[in-house]
PyMOL Python script that loads the backbone (N, CA, C, O; Angstrom):
from pymol import cmd

cmd.read_pdbstr("""\
ATOM      1  N   MET A   1      76.539  53.373 107.305  1.00  0.00           N
ATOM      2  CA  MET A   1      77.211  52.444 106.418  1.00  0.00           C
ATOM      3  C   MET A   1      76.841  52.798 104.983  1.00  0.00           C
ATOM      4  O   MET A   1      75.662  52.890 104.643  1.00  0.00           O
ATOM      5  N   ALA A   2      77.840  52.995 104.154  1.00  0.00           N
ATOM      6  CA  ALA A   2      77.615  53.366 102.755  1.00  0.00           C
ATOM      7  C   ALA A   2      77.405  52.120 101.902  1.00  0.00           C
ATOM      8  O   ALA A   2      78.049  51.090 102.100  1.00  0.00           O
ATOM      9  N   ILE A   3      76.496  52.244 100.961  1.00  0.00           N
ATOM     10  CA  ILE A   3      76.240  51.161 100.012  1.00  0.00           C
ATOM     11  C   ILE A   3      76.934  51.523  98.711  1.00  0.00           C
ATOM     12  O   ILE A   3      76.721  52.606  98.165  1.00  0.00           O
ATOM     13  N   THR A   4      77.769  50.609  98.213  1.00  0.00           N
ATOM     14  CA  THR A   4      78.473  50.837  96.961  1.00  0.00           C
ATOM     15  C   THR A   4      77.691  50.181  95.840  1.00  0.00           C
ATOM     16  O   THR A   4      77.493  48.966  95.827  1.00  0.00           O
ATOM     17  N   LEU A   5      77.246  51.009  94.894  1.00  0.00           N
ATOM     18  CA  LEU A   5      76.454  50.488  93.790  1.00  0.00           C
ATOM     19  C   LEU A   5      77.298  50.135  92.581  1.00  0.00           C
ATOM     20  O   LEU A   5      76.841  49.423  91.687  1.00  0.00           O
ATOM     21  N   SER A   6      78.514  50.625  92.550  1.00  0.00           N
ATOM     22  CA  SER A   6      79.403  50.304  91.441  1.00  0.00           C
ATOM     23  C   SER A   6      80.830  50.204  91.961  1.00  0.00           C
ATOM     24  O   SER A   6      81.158  50.688  93.044  1.00  0.00           O
ATOM     25  N   LYS A   7      81.664  49.562  91.154  1.00  0.00           N
ATOM     26  CA  LYS A   7      83.067  49.394  91.515  1.00  0.00           C
ATOM     27  C   LYS A   7      83.923  49.741  90.312  1.00  0.00           C
ATOM     28  O   LYS A   7      83.478  49.607  89.173  1.00  0.00           O
ATOM     29  N   PRO A   8      85.153  50.188  90.557  1.00  0.00           N
ATOM     30  CA  PRO A   8      86.056  50.404  89.427  1.00  0.00           C
ATOM     31  C   PRO A   8      86.366  49.075  88.732  1.00  0.00           C
ATOM     32  O   PRO A   8      86.407  48.020  89.365  1.00  0.00           O
ATOM     33  N   VAL A   9      86.576  49.153  87.445  1.00  0.00           N
ATOM     34  CA  VAL A   9      86.926  47.970  86.664  1.00  0.00           C
ATOM     35  C   VAL A   9      88.102  47.250  87.303  1.00  0.00           C
ATOM     36  O   VAL A   9      88.135  46.020  87.342  1.00  0.00           O
ATOM     37  N   SER A  10      89.073  48.017  87.807  1.00  0.00           N
ATOM     38  CA  SER A  10      90.294  47.434  88.381  1.00  0.00           C
ATOM     39  C   SER A  10      90.012  46.536  89.582  1.00  0.00           C
ATOM     40  O   SER A  10      90.831  45.675  89.907  1.00  0.00           O
ATOM     41  N   LEU A  11      88.870  46.718  90.249  1.00  0.00           N
ATOM     42  CA  LEU A  11      88.502  45.853  91.374  1.00  0.00           C
ATOM     43  C   LEU A  11      87.675  44.649  90.935  1.00  0.00           C
ATOM     44  O   LEU A  11      87.471  43.714  91.709  1.00  0.00           O
ATOM     45  N   CYS A  12      87.201  44.674  89.698  1.00  0.00           N
ATOM     46  CA  CYS A  12      86.343  43.595  89.204  1.00  0.00           C
ATOM     47  C   CYS A  12      87.089  42.606  88.316  1.00  0.00           C
ATOM     48  O   CYS A  12      86.793  41.412  88.329  1.00  0.00           O
ATOM     49  N   TYR A  13      88.046  43.096  87.553  1.00  0.00           N
ATOM     50  CA  TYR A  13      88.730  42.275  86.552  1.00  0.00           C
ATOM     51  C   TYR A  13      90.209  42.624  86.479  1.00  0.00           C
ATOM     52  O   TYR A  13      90.607  43.748  86.787  1.00  0.00           O
ATOM     53  N   GLU A  14      91.008  41.665  86.072  1.00  0.00           N
ATOM     54  CA  GLU A  14      92.388  41.941  85.678  1.00  0.00           C
ATOM     55  C   GLU A  14      92.314  42.742  84.377  1.00  0.00           C
ATOM     56  O   GLU A  14      91.395  42.529  83.586  1.00  0.00           O
ATOM     57  N   PRO A  15      93.256  43.655  84.135  1.00  0.00           N
ATOM     58  CA  PRO A  15      93.171  44.514  82.944  1.00  0.00           C
ATOM     59  C   PRO A  15      92.986  43.742  81.626  1.00  0.00           C
ATOM     60  O   PRO A  15      92.144  44.111  80.808  1.00  0.00           O
ATOM     61  N   GLN A  16      93.766  42.680  81.422  1.00  0.00           N
ATOM     62  CA  GLN A  16      93.659  41.923  80.169  1.00  0.00           C
ATOM     63  C   GLN A  16      92.313  41.204  80.078  1.00  0.00           C
ATOM     64  O   GLN A  16      91.753  41.093  78.987  1.00  0.00           O
ATOM     65  N   LYS A  17      91.794  40.722  81.182  1.00  0.00           N
ATOM     66  CA  LYS A  17      90.498  40.040  81.195  1.00  0.00           C
ATOM     67  C   LYS A  17      89.388  41.009  80.773  1.00  0.00           C
ATOM     68  O   LYS A  17      88.507  40.647  79.994  1.00  0.00           O
ATOM     69  N   PHE A  18      89.435  42.236  81.288  1.00  0.00           N
ATOM     70  CA  PHE A  18      88.401  43.208  80.931  1.00  0.00           C
ATOM     71  C   PHE A  18      88.473  43.557  79.445  1.00  0.00           C
ATOM     72  O   PHE A  18      87.445  43.617  78.770  1.00  0.00           O
ATOM     73  N   ARG A  19      89.688  43.789  78.933  1.00  0.00           N
ATOM     74  CA  ARG A  19      89.830  44.096  77.501  1.00  0.00           C
ATOM     75  C   ARG A  19      89.354  42.930  76.646  1.00  0.00           C
ATOM     76  O   ARG A  19      88.756  43.132  75.589  1.00  0.00           O
ATOM     77  N   SER A  20      89.616  41.719  77.100  1.00  0.00           N
ATOM     78  CA  SER A  20      89.155  40.529  76.381  1.00  0.00           C
ATOM     79  C   SER A  20      87.628  40.440  76.390  1.00  0.00           C
ATOM     80  O   SER A  20      87.017  40.117  75.372  1.00  0.00           O
ATOM     81  N   LEU A  21      87.013  40.729  77.545  1.00  0.00           N
ATOM     82  CA  LEU A  21      85.552  40.736  77.630  1.00  0.00           C
ATOM     83  C   LEU A  21      84.950  41.779  76.688  1.00  0.00           C
ATOM     84  O   LEU A  21      83.968  41.503  76.000  1.00  0.00           O
ATOM     85  N   LEU A  22      85.543  42.980  76.658  1.00  0.00           N
ATOM     86  CA  LEU A  22      85.051  44.025  75.756  1.00  0.00           C
ATOM     87  C   LEU A  22      85.147  43.580  74.298  1.00  0.00           C
ATOM     88  O   LEU A  22      84.211  43.774  73.522  1.00  0.00           O
ATOM     89  N   ALA A  23      86.279  42.985  73.929  1.00  0.00           N
ATOM     90  CA  ALA A  23      86.469  42.534  72.543  1.00  0.00           C
ATOM     91  C   ALA A  23      85.476  41.437  72.194  1.00  0.00           C
ATOM     92  O   ALA A  23      84.877  41.464  71.119  1.00  0.00           O
ATOM     93  N   ASP A  24      85.296  40.471  73.088  1.00  0.00           N
ATOM     94  CA  ASP A  24      84.337  39.388  72.836  1.00  0.00           C
ATOM     95  C   ASP A  24      82.920  39.935  72.742  1.00  0.00           C
ATOM     96  O   ASP A  24      82.144  39.526  71.878  1.00  0.00           O
ATOM     97  N   ALA A  25      82.590  40.857  73.631  1.00  0.00           N
ATOM     98  CA  ALA A  25      81.246  41.446  73.619  1.00  0.00           C
ATOM     99  C   ALA A  25      81.022  42.242  72.337  1.00  0.00           C
ATOM    100  O   ALA A  25      79.942  42.179  71.749  1.00  0.00           O
ATOM    101  N   PHE A  26      82.022  42.982  71.905  1.00  0.00           N
ATOM    102  CA  PHE A  26      81.918  43.749  70.655  1.00  0.00           C
ATOM    103  C   PHE A  26      81.629  42.809  69.486  1.00  0.00           C
ATOM    104  O   PHE A  26      80.783  43.104  68.642  1.00  0.00           O
ATOM    105  N   ASN A  27      82.331  41.684  69.440  1.00  0.00           N
ATOM    106  CA  ASN A  27      82.149  40.722  68.350  1.00  0.00           C
ATOM    107  C   ASN A  27      80.835  39.958  68.442  1.00  0.00           C
ATOM    108  O   ASN A  27      80.297  39.541  67.416  1.00  0.00           O
ATOM    109  N   ASN A  28      80.313  39.768  69.640  1.00  0.00           N
ATOM    110  CA  ASN A  28      79.103  38.969  69.829  1.00  0.00           C
ATOM    111  C   ASN A  28      77.816  39.784  69.890  1.00  0.00           C
ATOM    112  O   ASN A  28      76.727  39.216  69.812  1.00  0.00           O
ATOM    113  N   ALA A  29      77.917  41.084  70.027  1.00  0.00           N
ATOM    114  CA  ALA A  29      76.710  41.914  70.169  1.00  0.00           C
ATOM    115  C   ALA A  29      75.820  41.738  68.945  1.00  0.00           C
ATOM    116  O   ALA A  29      76.240  42.013  67.821  1.00  0.00           O
ATOM    117  N   SER A  30      74.604  41.284  69.165  1.00  0.00           N
ATOM    118  CA  SER A  30      73.722  40.968  68.037  1.00  0.00           C
ATOM    119  C   SER A  30      72.517  41.893  67.928  1.00  0.00           C
ATOM    120  O   SER A  30      71.924  42.006  66.855  1.00  0.00           O
ATOM    121  N   SER A  31      72.152  42.543  69.000  1.00  0.00           N
ATOM    122  CA  SER A  31      71.001  43.444  68.931  1.00  0.00           C
ATOM    123  C   SER A  31      71.480  44.892  68.942  1.00  0.00           C
ATOM    124  O   SER A  31      72.617  45.171  69.322  1.00  0.00           O
ATOM    125  N   ASP A  32      70.627  45.792  68.533  1.00  0.00           N
ATOM    126  CA  ASP A  32      70.969  47.211  68.578  1.00  0.00           C
ATOM    127  C   ASP A  32      71.300  47.640  69.999  1.00  0.00           C
ATOM    128  O   ASP A  32      72.239  48.405  70.216  1.00  0.00           O
ATOM    129  N   TRP A  33      70.530  47.151  70.966  1.00  0.00           N
ATOM    130  CA  TRP A  33      70.759  47.520  72.358  1.00  0.00           C
ATOM    131  C   TRP A  33      72.140  47.050  72.799  1.00  0.00           C
ATOM    132  O   TRP A  33      72.888  47.813  73.410  1.00  0.00           O
ATOM    133  N   ASP A  34      72.487  45.793  72.492  1.00  0.00           N
ATOM    134  CA  ASP A  34      73.790  45.256  72.878  1.00  0.00           C
ATOM    135  C   ASP A  34      74.922  46.048  72.235  1.00  0.00           C
ATOM    136  O   ASP A  34      75.905  46.369  72.902  1.00  0.00           O
ATOM    137  N   ARG A  35      74.796  46.370  70.935  1.00  0.00           N
ATOM    138  CA  ARG A  35      75.847  47.116  70.245  1.00  0.00           C
ATOM    139  C   ARG A  35      76.021  48.510  70.844  1.00  0.00           C
ATOM    140  O   ARG A  35      77.148  48.974  71.022  1.00  0.00           O
ATOM    141  N   THR A  36      74.923  49.170  71.152  1.00  0.00           N
ATOM    142  CA  THR A  36      74.992  50.493  71.774  1.00  0.00           C
ATOM    143  C   THR A  36      75.616  50.406  73.165  1.00  0.00           C
ATOM    144  O   THR A  36      76.470  51.218  73.519  1.00  0.00           O
ATOM    145  N   PHE A  37      75.192  49.430  73.942  1.00  0.00           N
ATOM    146  CA  PHE A  37      75.708  49.242  75.298  1.00  0.00           C
ATOM    147  C   PHE A  37      77.221  49.021  75.274  1.00  0.00           C
ATOM    148  O   PHE A  37      77.956  49.663  76.025  1.00  0.00           O
ATOM    149  N   ILE A  38      77.680  48.123  74.420  1.00  0.00           N
ATOM    150  CA  ILE A  38      79.107  47.813  74.353  1.00  0.00           C
ATOM    151  C   ILE A  38      79.888  48.992  73.772  1.00  0.00           C
ATOM    152  O   ILE A  38      80.982  49.295  74.248  1.00  0.00           O
ATOM    153  N   GLY A  39      79.352  49.655  72.761  1.00  0.00           N
ATOM    154  CA  GLY A  39      80.011  50.831  72.196  1.00  0.00           C
ATOM    155  C   GLY A  39      80.200  51.912  73.242  1.00  0.00           C
ATOM    156  O   GLY A  39      81.267  52.520  73.331  1.00  0.00           O
ATOM    157  N   ASP A  40      79.159  52.154  74.039  1.00  0.00           N
ATOM    158  CA  ASP A  40      79.252  53.146  75.117  1.00  0.00           C
ATOM    159  C   ASP A  40      80.292  52.732  76.163  1.00  0.00           C
ATOM    160  O   ASP A  40      81.042  53.564  76.673  1.00  0.00           O
ATOM    161  N   MET A  41      80.322  51.436  76.472  1.00  0.00           N
ATOM    162  CA  MET A  41      81.274  50.945  77.467  1.00  0.00           C
ATOM    163  C   MET A  41      82.715  51.089  76.954  1.00  0.00           C
ATOM    164  O   MET A  41      83.610  51.454  77.716  1.00  0.00           O
ATOM    165  N   ILE A  42      82.935  50.807  75.683  1.00  0.00           N
ATOM    166  CA  ILE A  42      84.264  50.970  75.089  1.00  0.00           C
ATOM    167  C   ILE A  42      84.679  52.436  75.138  1.00  0.00           C
ATOM    168  O   ILE A  42      85.819  52.746  75.483  1.00  0.00           O
ATOM    169  N   ASP A  43      83.765  53.335  74.796  1.00  0.00           N
ATOM    170  CA  ASP A  43      84.065  54.777  74.845  1.00  0.00           C
ATOM    171  C   ASP A  43      84.405  55.229  76.258  1.00  0.00           C
ATOM    172  O   ASP A  43      85.343  56.000  76.460  1.00  0.00           O
ATOM    173  N   ARG A  44      83.644  54.749  77.233  1.00  0.00           N
ATOM    174  CA  ARG A  44      83.910  55.121  78.632  1.00  0.00           C
ATOM    175  C   ARG A  44      85.259  54.580  79.085  1.00  0.00           C
ATOM    176  O   ARG A  44      85.985  55.248  79.821  1.00  0.00           O
ATOM    177  N   HIS A  45      85.594  53.364  78.643  1.00  0.00           N
ATOM    178  CA  HIS A  45      86.876  52.783  79.037  1.00  0.00           C
ATOM    179  C   HIS A  45      88.033  53.560  78.414  1.00  0.00           C
ATOM    180  O   HIS A  45      89.082  53.716  79.039  1.00  0.00           O
ATOM    181  N   LYS A  46      87.847  54.048  77.181  1.00  0.00           N
ATOM    182  CA  LYS A  46      88.880  54.882  76.557  1.00  0.00           C
ATOM    183  C   LYS A  46      89.079  56.171  77.354  1.00  0.00           C
ATOM    184  O   LYS A  46      90.202  56.659  77.481  1.00  0.00           O
ATOM    185  N   SER A  47      87.999  56.714  77.883  1.00  0.00           N
ATOM    186  CA  SER A  47      88.083  57.964  78.649  1.00  0.00           C
ATOM    187  C   SER A  47      88.635  57.778  80.055  1.00  0.00           C
ATOM    188  O   SER A  47      89.454  58.575  80.512  1.00  0.00           O
ATOM    189  N   TYR A  48      88.194  56.733  80.741  1.00  0.00           N
ATOM    190  CA  TYR A  48      88.500  56.578  82.165  1.00  0.00           C
ATOM    191  C   TYR A  48      89.433  55.416  82.488  1.00  0.00           C
ATOM    192  O   TYR A  48      89.907  55.302  83.618  1.00  0.00           O
ATOM    193  N   GLY A  49      89.698  54.565  81.522  1.00  0.00           N
ATOM    194  CA  GLY A  49      90.565  53.413  81.768  1.00  0.00           C
ATOM    195  C   GLY A  49      89.980  52.489  82.819  1.00  0.00           C
ATOM    196  O   GLY A  49      88.762  52.359  82.941  1.00  0.00           O
ATOM    197  N   ASP A  50      90.857  51.850  83.574  1.00  0.00           N
ATOM    198  CA  ASP A  50      90.409  50.884  84.578  1.00  0.00           C
ATOM    199  C   ASP A  50      89.811  51.541  85.820  1.00  0.00           C
ATOM    200  O   ASP A  50      89.407  50.851  86.756  1.00  0.00           O
ATOM    201  N   ASN A  51      89.755  52.879  85.830  1.00  0.00           N
ATOM    202  CA  ASN A  51      89.064  53.590  86.912  1.00  0.00           C
ATOM    203  C   ASN A  51      87.575  53.737  86.612  1.00  0.00           C
ATOM    204  O   ASN A  51      86.811  54.200  87.460  1.00  0.00           O
ATOM    205  N   MET A  52      87.163  53.346  85.412  1.00  0.00           N
ATOM    206  CA  MET A  52      85.752  53.379  85.038  1.00  0.00           C
ATOM    207  C   MET A  52      84.961  52.508  86.014  1.00  0.00           C
ATOM    208  O   MET A  52      85.399  51.411  86.359  1.00  0.00           O
ATOM    209  N   HIS A  53      83.819  52.982  86.451  1.00  0.00           N
ATOM    210  CA  HIS A  53      82.987  52.225  87.377  1.00  0.00           C
ATOM    211  C   HIS A  53      81.958  51.391  86.623  1.00  0.00           C
ATOM    212  O   HIS A  53      81.431  51.800  85.589  1.00  0.00           O
ATOM    213  N   LEU A  54      81.691  50.217  87.169  1.00  0.00           N
ATOM    214  CA  LEU A  54      80.669  49.309  86.625  1.00  0.00           C
ATOM    215  C   LEU A  54      79.719  48.904  87.734  1.00  0.00           C
ATOM    216  O   LEU A  54      80.139  48.627  88.858  1.00  0.00           O
ATOM    217  N   SER A  55      78.440  48.872  87.410  1.00  0.00           N
ATOM    218  CA  SER A  55      77.463  48.341  88.360  1.00  0.00           C
ATOM    219  C   SER A  55      77.389  46.826  88.179  1.00  0.00           C
ATOM    220  O   SER A  55      77.913  46.284  87.206  1.00  0.00           O
ATOM    221  N   ALA A  56      76.748  46.161  89.106  1.00  0.00           N
ATOM    222  CA  ALA A  56      76.564  44.711  88.994  1.00  0.00           C
ATOM    223  C   ALA A  56      75.761  44.374  87.737  1.00  0.00           C
ATOM    224  O   ALA A  56      76.050  43.384  87.065  1.00  0.00           O
ATOM    225  N   LEU A  57      74.762  45.187  87.418  1.00  0.00           N
ATOM    226  CA  LEU A  57      73.958  44.928  86.223  1.00  0.00           C
ATOM    227  C   LEU A  57      74.777  45.136  84.948  1.00  0.00           C
ATOM    228  O   LEU A  57      74.625  44.384  83.986  1.00  0.00           O
ATOM    229  N   GLN A  58      75.640  46.149  84.934  1.00  0.00           N
ATOM    230  CA  GLN A  58      76.502  46.351  83.769  1.00  0.00           C
ATOM    231  C   GLN A  58      77.464  45.180  83.598  1.00  0.00           C
ATOM    232  O   GLN A  58      77.709  44.735  82.476  1.00  0.00           O
ATOM    233  N   ARG A  59      78.005  44.683  84.699  1.00  0.00           N
ATOM    234  CA  ARG A  59      78.891  43.512  84.620  1.00  0.00           C
ATOM    235  C   ARG A  59      78.125  42.317  84.083  1.00  0.00           C
ATOM    236  O   ARG A  59      78.639  41.566  83.253  1.00  0.00           O
ATOM    237  N   HIS A  60      76.904  42.139  84.551  1.00  0.00           N
ATOM    238  CA  HIS A  60      76.068  41.031  84.072  1.00  0.00           C
ATOM    239  C   HIS A  60      75.882  41.110  82.555  1.00  0.00           C
ATOM    240  O   HIS A  60      76.076  40.118  81.853  1.00  0.00           O
ATOM    241  N   HIS A  61      75.507  42.282  82.052  1.00  0.00           N
ATOM    242  CA  HIS A  61      75.268  42.428  80.619  1.00  0.00           C
ATOM    243  C   HIS A  61      76.559  42.268  79.817  1.00  0.00           C
ATOM    244  O   HIS A  61      76.549  41.644  78.755  1.00  0.00           O
ATOM    245  N   LEU A  62      77.659  42.817  80.305  1.00  0.00           N
ATOM    246  CA  LEU A  62      78.934  42.660  79.620  1.00  0.00           C
ATOM    247  C   LEU A  62      79.284  41.180  79.490  1.00  0.00           C
ATOM    248  O   LEU A  62      79.633  40.722  78.402  1.00  0.00           O
ATOM    249  N   GLU A  63      79.195  40.439  80.573  1.00  0.00           N
ATOM    250  CA  GLU A  63      79.534  39.017  80.542  1.00  0.00           C
ATOM    251  C   GLU A  63      78.539  38.218  79.713  1.00  0.00           C
ATOM    252  O   GLU A  63      78.924  37.268  79.031  1.00  0.00           O
ATOM    253  N   ARG A  64      77.261  38.593  79.764  1.00  0.00           N
ATOM    254  CA  ARG A  64      76.245  37.914  78.960  1.00  0.00           C
ATOM    255  C   ARG A  64      76.549  38.063  77.481  1.00  0.00           C
ATOM    256  O   ARG A  64      76.514  37.085  76.735  1.00  0.00           O
ATOM    257  N   ILE A  65      76.847  39.277  77.055  1.00  0.00           N
ATOM    258  CA  ILE A  65      77.120  39.538  75.639  1.00  0.00           C
ATOM    259  C   ILE A  65      78.445  38.895  75.241  1.00  0.00           C
ATOM    260  O   ILE A  65      78.530  38.267  74.185  1.00  0.00           O
ATOM    261  N   ALA A  66      79.472  39.040  76.064  1.00  0.00           N
ATOM    262  CA  ALA A  66      80.793  38.472  75.755  1.00  0.00           C
ATOM    263  C   ALA A  66      80.725  36.956  75.616  1.00  0.00           C
ATOM    264  O   ALA A  66      81.406  36.372  74.773  1.00  0.00           O
ATOM    265  N   ASN A  67      79.907  36.329  76.441  1.00  0.00           N
ATOM    266  CA  ASN A  67      79.793  34.867  76.417  1.00  0.00           C
ATOM    267  C   ASN A  67      78.699  34.378  75.473  1.00  0.00           C
ATOM    268  O   ASN A  67      78.392  33.187  75.416  1.00  0.00           O
ATOM    269  N   ASN A  68      78.120  35.321  74.735  1.00  0.00           N
ATOM    270  CA  ASN A  68      77.119  35.003  73.717  1.00  0.00           C
ATOM    271  C   ASN A  68      75.902  34.274  74.296  1.00  0.00           C
ATOM    272  O   ASN A  68      75.375  33.336  73.699  1.00  0.00           O
ATOM    273  N   LEU A  69      75.476  34.729  75.468  1.00  0.00           N
ATOM    274  CA  LEU A  69      74.300  34.155  76.110  1.00  0.00           C
ATOM    275  C   LEU A  69      73.087  35.017  75.806  1.00  0.00           C
ATOM    276  O   LEU A  69      73.194  36.238  75.686  1.00  0.00           O
ATOM    277  N   GLU A  70      71.952  34.384  75.683  1.00  0.00           N
ATOM    278  CA  GLU A  70      70.730  35.130  75.389  1.00  0.00           C
ATOM    279  C   GLU A  70      70.232  35.832  76.640  1.00  0.00           C
ATOM    280  O   GLU A  70      70.331  35.304  77.747  1.00  0.00           O
ATOM    281  N   SER A  71      69.707  37.001  76.452  1.00  0.00           N
ATOM    282  CA  SER A  71      69.151  37.751  77.559  1.00  0.00           C
ATOM    283  C   SER A  71      67.931  37.027  78.106  1.00  0.00           C
ATOM    284  O   SER A  71      67.143  36.455  77.353  1.00  0.00           O
ATOM    285  N   THR A  72      67.787  37.059  79.418  1.00  0.00           N
ATOM    286  CA  THR A  72      66.634  36.415  80.041  1.00  0.00           C
ATOM    287  C   THR A  72      65.449  37.359  80.154  1.00  0.00           C
ATOM    288  O   THR A  72      64.370  36.952  80.585  1.00  0.00           O
ATOM    289  N   HIS A  73      65.638  38.614  79.772  1.00  0.00           N
ATOM    290  CA  HIS A  73      64.544  39.567  79.902  1.00  0.00           C
ATOM    291  C   HIS A  73      64.320  40.359  78.611  1.00  0.00           C
ATOM    292  O   HIS A  73      63.994  41.545  78.642  1.00  0.00           O
ATOM    293  N   VAL A  74      64.499  39.685  77.491  1.00  0.00           N
ATOM    294  CA  VAL A  74      64.282  40.360  76.212  1.00  0.00           C
ATOM    295  C   VAL A  74      62.801  40.654  76.069  1.00  0.00           C
ATOM    296  O   VAL A  74      61.956  39.782  76.266  1.00  0.00           O
ATOM    297  N   ARG A  75      62.504  41.888  75.725  1.00  0.00           N
ATOM    298  CA  ARG A  75      61.115  42.254  75.493  1.00  0.00           C
ATOM    299  C   ARG A  75      60.748  41.902  74.066  1.00  0.00           C
ATOM    300  O   ARG A  75      61.431  42.285  73.116  1.00  0.00           O
ATOM    301  N   LYS A  76      59.688  41.186  73.937  1.00  0.00           N
ATOM    302  CA  LYS A  76      59.210  40.844  72.603  1.00  0.00           C
ATOM    303  C   LYS A  76      58.193  41.890  72.193  1.00  0.00           C
ATOM    304  O   LYS A  76      57.302  42.254  72.961  1.00  0.00           O
ATOM    305  N   ARG A  77      58.340  42.358  70.989  1.00  0.00           N
ATOM    306  CA  ARG A  77      57.397  43.342  70.469  1.00  0.00           C
ATOM    307  C   ARG A  77      56.251  42.629  69.783  1.00  0.00           C
ATOM    308  O   ARG A  77      56.442  41.724  68.971  1.00  0.00           O
ATOM    309  N   HIS A  78      55.096  43.052  70.125  1.00  0.00           N
ATOM    310  CA  HIS A  78      53.905  42.484  69.523  1.00  0.00           C
ATOM    311  C   HIS A  78      53.363  43.489  68.532  1.00  0.00           C
ATOM    312  O   HIS A  78      53.070  44.635  68.871  1.00  0.00           O
ATOM    313  N   HIS A  79      53.240  43.042  67.323  1.00  0.00           N
ATOM    314  CA  HIS A  79      52.737  43.933  66.270  1.00  0.00           C
ATOM    315  C   HIS A  79      51.278  43.608  66.019  1.00  0.00           C
ATOM    316  O   HIS A  79      50.871  42.450  65.922  1.00  0.00           O
ATOM    317  N   ARG A  80      50.531  44.652  65.922  1.00  0.00           N
ATOM    318  CA  ARG A  80      49.124  44.478  65.606  1.00  0.00           C
ATOM    319  C   ARG A  80      48.984  44.338  64.094  1.00  0.00           C
ATOM    320  O   ARG A  80      49.637  45.058  63.338  1.00  0.00           O
ATOM    321  N   PRO A  81      48.148  43.427  63.661  1.00  0.00           N
ATOM    322  CA  PRO A  81      47.932  43.294  62.224  1.00  0.00           C
ATOM    323  C   PRO A  81      47.319  44.562  61.657  1.00  0.00           C
ATOM    324  O   PRO A  81      46.512  45.230  62.303  1.00  0.00           O
ATOM    325  N   ALA A  82      47.713  44.869  60.461  1.00  0.00           N
ATOM    326  CA  ALA A  82      47.155  46.070  59.790  1.00  0.00           C
ATOM    327  C   ALA A  82      45.660  45.865  59.597  1.00  0.00           C
ATOM    328  O   ALA A  82      45.209  44.767  59.270  1.00  0.00           O
ATOM    329  N   ALA A  83      44.916  46.911  59.799  1.00  0.00           N
ATOM    330  CA  ALA A  83      43.454  46.832  59.659  1.00  0.00           C
ATOM    331  C   ALA A  83      43.039  46.999  58.210  1.00  0.00           C
ATOM    332  O   ALA A  83      41.849  46.962  57.901  1.00  0.00           O
TER     333      ALA A  83
END
""", "prot")
cmd.dss("prot")
cmd.show_as("cartoon", "prot")
cmd.util.cbc("prot")
cmd.orient("prot")
């Protein structure tokens, strides 16, 4: 039995819904990581269209950013005071 780790966009979303999610995510991306993630996803969608594959984690991040929700696993950087 094969395990599918990703699915084509066309099996996850209606075409207009996916484009809307990308646009919302692009507008809502607030961190460097989010902007890079969404920029890469937009580039991949331009190349592969709705045949582009998404993992469950990629879908989670896309929807999180599009819906302007805070990440539940943001790493906080701890800076040491200058000596």
